[in-house]
Each structure stands twice: as structure tokens, then as C-alpha cells.
C-alpha positions as a Python dict, from the first residue, in 0.01 Angstrom:
ca = {
    (1, 'X'): (0, 0, 0),
    (2, 'X'): (134, 344, -93),
    (3, 'X'): (171, 615, 167),
    (4, 'X'): (-62, 908, 99),
    (5, 'X'): (214, 1155, 20),
    (6, 'X'): (409, 910, -195),
    (7, 'X'): (183, 972, -497),
    (8, 'X'): (167, 1325, -631),
    (9, 'X'): (25, 1474, -948),
    (10, 'X'): (152, 1803, -1091),
    (11, 'X'): (2, 2035, -1347),
    (12, 'X'): (329, 2201, -1451),
    (13, 'X'): (180, 2496, -1635),
    (14, 'X'): (328, 2808, -1789),
    (15, 'X'): (120, 3037, -1566),
    (16, 'X'): (64, 2822, -1260),
    (17, 'X'): (172, 2500, -1096),
    (18, 'X'): (-92, 2291, -918),
    (19, 'X'): (-5, 1998, -694),
    (20, 'X'): (-252, 1717, -630),
    (21, 'X'): (-178, 1470, -351),
    (22, 'X'): (-334, 1123, -370),
    (23, 'X'): (-638, 1094, -139),
    (24, 'X'): (-599, 1457, -29),
    (25, 'X'): (-677, 1654, -344),
    (26, 'X'): (-526, 1984, -454),
    (27, 'X'): (-277, 2105, -194),
    (28, 'X'): (-87, 2379, -378),
    (29, 'X'): (-191, 2624, -650),
    (30, 'X'): (70, 2890, -717),
    (31, 'X'): (199, 3098, -1009),
    (32, 'X'): (492, 2930, -1190),
    (33, 'X'): (737, 3197, -1083),
    (34, 'X'): (1038, 3187, -854),
    (35, 'X'): (1283, 3451, -735),
    (36, 'X'): (1642, 3339, -700),
    (37, 'X'): (1938, 3503, -533),
    (38, 'X'): (2242, 3508, -759),
    (39, 'X'): (2572, 3424, -587),
    (40, 'X'): (2911, 3454, -753),
    (41, 'X'): (3087, 3122, -768),
    (42, 'X'): (2796, 2945, -599),
    (43, 'X'): (2469, 2792, -705),
    (44, 'X'): (2169, 3022, -711),
    (45, 'X'): (1931, 2984, -418),
    (46, 'X'): (1554, 3022, -428),
    (47, 'X'): (1419, 3305, -214),
    (48, 'X'): (1052, 3325, -310),
    (49, 'X'): (802, 3114, -500),
    (50, 'X'): (451, 3149, -634),
    (51, 'X'): (238, 3453, -555),
    (52, 'X'): (516, 3622, -358),
    (53, 'X'): (757, 3577, -647),
    (54, 'X'): (503, 3692, -907),
    (55, 'X'): (440, 4012, -713),
    (56, 'X'): (813, 4086, -742),
    (57, 'X'): (838, 4049, -1122),
    (58, 'X'): (995, 4365, -1263),
    (59, 'X'): (1069, 4498, -913),
    (60, 'X'): (1376, 4301, -800),
    (61, 'X'): (1719, 4451, -721),
    (62, 'X'): (2029, 4334, -908),
    (63, 'X'): (2109, 4041, -680),
    (64, 'X'): (1759, 3893, -715),
    (65, 'X'): (1611, 3757, -1036),
    (66, 'X'): (1247, 3663, -1103),
    (67, 'X'): (1215, 3362, -1333),
    (68, 'X'): (934, 3186, -1517),
    (69, 'X'): (1101, 2849, -1581),
    (70, 'X'): (813, 2709, -1791),
    (71, 'X'): (728, 2863, -2128),
    (72, 'X'): (472, 2731, -2377),
    (73, 'X'): (432, 2434, -2146),
    (74, 'X'): (800, 2338, -2183),
    (75, 'X'): (1089, 2359, -1935),
    (76, 'X'): (1326, 2635, -2046),
    (77, 'X'): (1524, 2659, -1722),
    (78, 'X'): (1590, 2317, -1573),
    (79, 'X'): (1770, 2448, -1264),
    (80, 'X'): (1485, 2683, -1172),
    (81, 'X'): (1223, 2416, -1243),
    (82, 'X'): (1413, 2170, -1023),
    (83, 'X'): (1417, 2420, -736),
    (84, 'X'): (1045, 2483, -777),
    (85, 'X'): (942, 2116, -793),
    (86, 'X'): (1173, 2016, -506),
    (87, 'X'): (1027, 2288, -285),
    (88, 'X'): (668, 2192, -367),
    (89, 'X'): (735, 1824, -297),
    (90, 'X'): (878, 1915, 43),
    (91, 'X'): (575, 2135, 112),
    (92, 'X'): (317, 1864, 50),
    (93, 'X'): (510, 1570, 198),
    (94, 'X'): (640, 1764, 500),
    (95, 'X'): (966, 1574, 463),
    (96, 'X'): (1304, 1663, 309),
    (97, 'X'): (1302, 1330, 122),
    (98, 'X'): (1054, 1050, 69),
    (99, 'X'): (1123, 703, -66),
    (100, 'X'): (916, 553, -344),
    (101, 'X'): (777, 887, -462),
    (102, 'X'): (562, 860, -774),
    (103, 'X'): (492, 1171, -980),
    (104, 'X'): (239, 1210, -1260),
    (105, 'X'): (295, 1527, -1462),
    (106, 'X'): (67, 1688, -1719),
    (107, 'X'): (248, 1798, -2036),
    (108, 'X'): (143, 1950, -2373),
    (109, 'X'): (14, 1703, -2631),
    (110, 'X'): (279, 1778, -2894),
    (111, 'X'): (584, 1762, -2667),
    (112, 'X'): (891, 1616, -2835),
    (113, 'X'): (1078, 1319, -2691),
    (114, 'X'): (1356, 1555, -2581),
    (115, 'X'): (1106, 1775, -2395),
    (116, 'X'): (942, 1473, -2234),
    (117, 'X'): (1280, 1343, -2118),
    (118, 'X'): (1364, 1683, -1972),
    (119, 'X'): (1051, 1671, -1757),
    (120, 'X'): (1127, 1317, -1642),
    (121, 'X'): (1489, 1397, -1563),
    (122, 'X'): (1398, 1709, -1367),
    (123, 'X'): (1137, 1524, -1161),
    (124, 'X'): (1377, 1241, -1083),
    (125, 'X'): (1641, 1491, -976),
    (126, 'X'): (1376, 1637, -743),
    (127, 'X'): (1342, 1299, -572),
    (128, 'X'): (1084, 1101, -768),
    (129, 'X'): (1141, 728, -809),
    (130, 'X'): (883, 695, -1085),
    (131, 'X'): (761, 963, -1326),
    (132, 'X'): (464, 923, -1561),
    (133, 'X'): (362, 1182, -1819),
    (134, 'X'): (-2, 1249, -1898),
    (135, 'X'): (-97, 1456, -2202),
    (136, 'X'): (-278, 1768, -2089),
    (137, 'X'): (-588, 1739, -2309),
    (138, 'X'): (-645, 1387, -2173),
    (139, 'X'): (-592, 1510, -1815),
    (140, 'X'): (-824, 1808, -1874),
    (141, 'X'): (-1095, 1582, -2017),
    (142, 'X'): (-1069, 1345, -1721),
    (143, 'X'): (-1080, 1643, -1482),
    (144, 'X'): (-1386, 1776, -1664),
    (145, 'X'): (-1561, 1443, -1609),
    (146, 'X'): (-1586, 1353, -1977),
    (147, 'X'): (-1644, 981, -2055),
    (148, 'X'): (-1326, 936, -2259),
    (149, 'X'): (-1322, 558, -2214),
    (150, 'X'): (-1653, 526, -2399),
    (151, 'X'): (-1676, 493, -2777),
    (152, 'X'): (-1838, 834, -2817),
    (153, 'X'): (-1674, 1169, -2889),
    (154, 'X'): (-1542, 1392, -2612),
    (155, 'X'): (-1408, 1731, -2725),
    (156, 'X'): (-1189, 1935, -2491),
    (157, 'X'): (-1035, 2278, -2547),
    (158, 'X'): (-787, 2353, -2268),
    (159, 'X'): (-669, 2716, -2288),
    (160, 'X'): (-378, 2758, -2052),
    (161, 'X'): (-112, 3023, -2009),
    (162, 'X'): (139, 2903, -2268),
    (163, 'X'): (-52, 2658, -2487),
    (164, 'X'): (-401, 2563, -2593),
    (165, 'X'): (-462, 2190, -2600),
    (166, 'X'): (-740, 2078, -2835),
    (167, 'X'): (-847, 1716, -2873),
    (168, 'X'): (-1129, 1488, -2975),
    (169, 'X'): (-1117, 1168, -2770),
    (170, 'X'): (-1294, 834, -2791),
    (171, 'X'): (-1242, 481, -2659),
    (172, 'X'): (-968, 594, -2422),
    (173, 'X'): (-743, 779, -2666),
    (174, 'X'): (-695, 1097, -2863),
    (175, 'X'): (-841, 1056, -3213),
    (176, 'X'): (-739, 1403, -3333),
    (177, 'X'): (-542, 1650, -3124),
    (178, 'X'): (-314, 1948, -3139),
    (179, 'X'): (-119, 2175, -2904),
    (180, 'X'): (-73, 2536, -3018),
    (181, 'X'): (133, 2814, -2853),
    (182, 'X'): (-160, 3055, -2851),
    (183, 'X'): (-311, 3106, -2507),
    (184, 'X'): (-319, 3342, -2209),
    (185, 'X'): (34, 3475, -2252),
    (186, 'X'): (-33, 3573, -2614),
    (187, 'X'): (-344, 3761, -2500),
    (188, 'X'): (-140, 3942, -2233),
    (189, 'X'): (118, 4042, -2494),
    (190, 'X'): (-160, 4178, -2716),
    (191, 'X'): (-283, 4395, -2428),
    (192, 'X'): (70, 4524, -2366),
    (193, 'X'): (109, 4617, -2734),
    (194, 'X'): (-224, 4801, -2733),
    (195, 'X'): (-120, 5016, -2439),
    (196, 'X'): (224, 5088, -2584),
    (197, 'X'): (106, 5172, -2937),
    (198, 'X'): (-220, 5344, -2844),
    (199, 'X'): (-119, 5527, -2527),
    (200, 'X'): (263, 5523, -2520),
    (201, 'X'): (223, 5336, -2192),
    (202, 'X'): (460, 5057, -2092),
    (203, 'X'): (317, 4797, -1854),
    (204, 'X'): (437, 4461, -1728),
    (205, 'X'): (305, 4107, -1762),
    (206, 'X'): (118, 4119, -1431),
    (207, 'X'): (-72, 4437, -1517),
    (208, 'X'): (-161, 4301, -1862),
    (209, 'X'): (-309, 3989, -1703),
    (210, 'X'): (-507, 4197, -1454),
    (211, 'X'): (-652, 4409, -1737),
    (212, 'X'): (-743, 4096, -1938),
    (213, 'X'): (-926, 3933, -1649),
    (214, 'X'): (-1088, 4253, -1516),
    (215, 'X'): (-1235, 4404, -1833),
    (216, 'X'): (-1129, 4168, -2113),
    (217, 'X'): (-1381, 3984, -2329),
    (218, 'X'): (-1412, 3819, -2670),
    (219, 'X'): (-1787, 3875, -2700),
    (220, 'X'): (-1982, 4202, -2655),
    (221, 'X'): (-2078, 4276, -2295),
    (222, 'X'): (-2423, 4383, -2182),
    (223, 'X'): (-2254, 4671, -2003),
    (224, 'X'): (-1909, 4770, -2124),
    (225, 'X'): (-1637, 4825, -1863),
    (226, 'X'): (-1335, 5047, -1814),
    (227, 'X'): (-1043, 5076, -1575),
    (228, 'X'): (-749, 5301, -1498),
    (229, 'X'): (-410, 5159, -1589),
    (230, 'X'): (-81, 5281, -1447),
    (231, 'X'): (258, 5238, -1606),
    (232, 'X'): (552, 5426, -1753),
    (233, 'X'): (530, 5676, -2039),
    (234, 'X'): (746, 5537, -2320),
    (235, 'X'): (848, 5889, -2429),
    (236, 'X'): (913, 6075, -2104),
    (237, 'X'): (992, 5778, -1880),
    (238, 'X'): (759, 5924, -1616),
    (239, 'X'): (470, 5749, -1439),
    (240, 'X'): (143, 5776, -1630),
    (241, 'X'): (-222, 5677, -1585),
    (242, 'X'): (-472, 5615, -1866),
    (243, 'X'): (-830, 5488, -1886),
    (244, 'X'): (-890, 5181, -2103),
    (245, 'X'): (-1226, 5039, -2211),
    (246, 'X'): (-1338, 4680, -2252),
    (247, 'X'): (-1413, 4751, -2620),
    (248, 'X'): (-1046, 4838, -2681),
    (249, 'X'): (-923, 4528, -2503),
    (250, 'X'): (-1168, 4313, -2698),
    (251, 'X'): (-1028, 4437, -3030),
    (252, 'X'): (-684, 4292, -2950),
    (253, 'X'): (-809, 3972, -2783),
    (254, 'X'): (-1013, 3878, -3089),
    (255, 'X'): (-706, 3784, -3296),
    (256, 'X'): (-569, 3513, -3059),
    (257, 'X'): (-924, 3394, -2991),
    (258, 'X'): (-988, 3359, -3365),
    (259, 'X'): (-659, 3170, -3405),
    (260, 'X'): (-781, 2918, -3147),
    (261, 'X'): (-1112, 2885, -3332),
    (262, 'X'): (-923, 2820, -3658),
    (263, 'X'): (-744, 2525, -3494),
    (264, 'X'): (-1074, 2395, -3354),
    (265, 'X'): (-1220, 2404, -3705),
    (266, 'X'): (-918, 2216, -3838),
    (267, 'X'): (-959, 1951, -3570),
    (268, 'X'): (-1327, 1915, -3659),
    (269, 'X'): (-1238, 1876, -4028),
    (270, 'X'): (-1007, 1589, -3938),
    (271, 'X'): (-1256, 1419, -3702),
    (272, 'X'): (-1430, 1105, -3834),
    (273, 'X'): (-1796, 1174, -3934),
    (274, 'X'): (-1933, 935, -3671),
    (275, 'X'): (-1762, 1128, -3392),
    (276, 'X'): (-1863, 1464, -3543),
    (277, 'X'): (-2224, 1348, -3519),
    (278, 'X'): (-2178, 1286, -3145),
    (279, 'X'): (-2058, 1643, -3093),
    (280, 'X'): (-2387, 1791, -3214),
    (281, 'X'): (-2547, 1683, -2889),
    (282, 'X'): (-2243, 1654, -2660),
    (283, 'X'): (-2075, 1979, -2759),
    (284, 'X'): (-1733, 2116, -2668),
    (285, 'X'): (-1594, 2163, -2318),
    (286, 'X'): (-1368, 2451, -2217),
    (287, 'X'): (-1098, 2416, -1953),
    (288, 'X'): (-789, 2608, -1844),
    (289, 'X'): (-743, 2949, -1685),
    (290, 'X'): (-714, 3119, -2024),
    (291, 'X'): (-1073, 3022, -2104),
    (292, 'X'): (-1200, 3246, -1823),
    (293, 'X'): (-1186, 3558, -2041),
    (294, 'X'): (-1548, 3670, -2068),
    (295, 'X'): (-1752, 3530, -2353),
    (296, 'X'): (-1514, 3257, -2475),
    (297, 'X'): (-1789, 2995, -2471),
    (298, 'X'): (-2028, 3217, -2667),
    (299, 'X'): (-1757, 3321, -2913),
    (300, 'X'): (-1650, 2965, -2997),
    (301, 'X'): (-2008, 2838, -3015),
    (302, 'X'): (-2103, 3105, -3270),
    (303, 'X'): (-1798, 3029, -3487),
    (304, 'X'): (-1834, 2648, -3501),
    (305, 'X'): (-2211, 2613, -3458),
    (306, 'X'): (-2181, 2365, -3170),
    (307, 'X'): (-2282, 2398, -2804),
    (308, 'X'): (-1988, 2498, -2582),
    (309, 'X'): (-1980, 2441, -2206),
    (310, 'X'): (-1740, 2533, -1928),
    (311, 'X'): (-1599, 2248, -1724),
    (312, 'X'): (-1637, 2276, -1349),
    (313, 'X'): (-1352, 2489, -1211),
    (314, 'X'): (-1175, 2516, -1551),
    (315, 'X'): (-839, 2629, -1409),
    (316, 'X'): (-786, 2305, -1212),
    (317, 'X'): (-914, 2050, -1467),
    (318, 'X'): (-567, 1921, -1558),
    (319, 'X'): (-466, 1883, -1194),
    (320, 'X'): (-787, 1699, -1110),
    (321, 'X'): (-740, 1477, -1414),
    (322, 'X'): (-388, 1394, -1301),
    (323, 'X'): (-534, 1319, -958),
    (324, 'X'): (-779, 1071, -1110),
    (325, 'X'): (-491, 907, -1293),
    (326, 'X'): (-322, 857, -957),
    (327, 'X'): (-627, 649, -864),
    (328, 'X'): (-574, 443, -1181),
    (329, 'X'): (-218, 371, -1072),
    (330, 'X'): (-335, 286, -722),
    (331, 'X'): (-594, 29, -824),
    (332, 'X'): (-402, -89, -1132),
    (333, 'X'): (-718, -35, -1337),
    (334, 'X'): (-731, -269, -1637),
    (335, 'X'): (-944, -27, -1844),
    (336, 'X'): (-636, 144, -1972),
    (337, 'X'): (-642, 464, -2168),
    (338, 'X'): (-462, 440, -2503),
    (339, 'X'): (-92, 407, -2413),
    (340, 'X'): (8, 605, -2722),
    (341, 'X'): (-133, 912, -2550),
    (342, 'X'): (-22, 825, -2198),
    (343, 'X'): (303, 723, -2040),
    (344, 'X'): (226, 463, -1773),
    (345, 'X'): (286, 99, -1682),
    (346, 'X'): (70, -150, -1872),
    (347, 'X'): (110, -429, -1622),
}
């Protein structure tokens, strides 16, 4: 019998990292940001992680450096990712080390073998004895409660921070799927460009995300919104405040939203007719924090002429799906999901 803390699932996202402990549920949900202290001739040490670290982005002195070690769902800084995962494991296990630790990690659908190996190696360096990789659209669908083991179509669109995972699943596997680097971060960058070009105002990533979630939308609002935005004047270098409307933000969010719709249409074109017929009644499910921009469900539904529904608690779908997979490992369930989409023991 496994100890409770010896099985952990991780949604290692670009924007946030969520840790699910077997039989306990979600224990940690923090931004994927760390602040390290640079030391000459010595290894860097982690000073802050998560919300504390995110609040320091763009504000650190020379000796401190804020890092986002995951980009587009892929590890770009192995040392920083190792520090982050090691710290989180210690937090949830309450021990410096634990024997027989099993980790299940959600990763983008189109990850290369090199990228998959990097995740495995980092997790093993953090203390895991066994590491299994679960494709994010499969994890999101499981977390959303979709019946992916049945021979009917389940369609998930998981809009995260770095990637959007889109897949049609049936009989335990992905029939048609794609991972695209168009998601929350691209929307934030669009907001930053709008402010710089339209108002000569320079803002940071955090402020762009706040604007997107506060007044952003991809469908017209019943009552349009506005907010004051503070930043630096790109000409004078002095502090500056401007008022921005939800209509303006919508104009720049439409392009990435339409790019996501284009991929959804492509997936539908490649889906077998029998499964397409299922989707007329079953519809499409939205997951991921990036889907929380107002009106995403309405926008997609109008463009593809299918019903679109939000999964329960979209931001944690992948983590909850990884948690359910931990149960599969625990009971050695024989109803295996297609091993071409998952990385797990078949015995």
C-alpha cells in the first residue's frame, strides 16, 4: 500500500503549478514563478516562489532575479524548475526526502521526446522514483468528467497560459489533437502592445493579465467596462495613468481567440464523421485558466455552430485529471487509456 504523500500529481503549467496529492486533493496552486538570489561562484538559491515571487516580477534589485522556468508548457530553465518542484514536494510531503515517490505530470500534447525526457529527468532529480507523463488534453478531459473511455466523442479545449490543447477523444485515446502556442500569454502580450502603441504606456506582464481578467472579453458585454491603468510613459519615462475600455481590449483579444477557433475548425475537419455526429449533442468543453476571459464559450459556439460548455472549475481540470490518474495507478485499473497518449505501466 502506498503512503498518501508518496503519490503526487503536478500540473506544470506556464502560468501556474498545481499539486494534487493522492487521497488529499489539490494542496498547492501557485503561479509558476520563482525569485532566486544570484551568488558569484555558488549555485543560485531560491528566495521566493509562487504569488510572492510573481508580485516581485519587474521589481527586483540586481542580486535577485524573477524567473518563469516554464514557457509554452515546456521547461526552459531546468535548474529553476528543479528548485520549484523540489520545494513543492517538500511542502506537501512535510519531509526533506521520501522514498518511493511517484509523480504524474501533465504535459502538452505535442511535446517532443527531448522535452518529455527533460521533464522526467527534472522530476527524478527532485526525488521522484517513478515519473509518468499524462498529455494535458487527456488530463483536462478526465478532470472535466468527460467519458473518454466510452466509444463516443469527447471534445476538450484547454486554454492555458502558454498553450491551448485541443483534442477529440474516444475509446480511451486521442483521435485528433493538437497543441498550439496561442493562449493566455499571447493575450497578455496583445494587451501590452495596445497600451504601448495606443497610449505610449509601458506595462508589465502582471498588469496586462489583470486588465485581461478585469475588463477583457471576446464577445460584446451587456454593459461595457473600463479601468485606470498605471505604467511608464514610453516617451518621457515618467509614471502615467490612462483609462482603457473593454471595447479596446476586446479588439486585441479577438485575434488570438480567432486563431484558437481556426485550430478547432481544423480539428473538426479531421474528425471522423461518426464522432462529429456525437458532438452535435455533446458539444465542446472549455478548460484552463485562459478560457476564463469573458464570452469565450459564446464566441467559440457562434464560430463552429456547436454547443460549448465550461468544465467545473476550468483552471484546475488538468490537476484533477492527473489526480484521477493517480487512482488508476493505485488500483491498477485494467481499463487502460490508449498508451500512445499516456506514459504509464501496462502491467
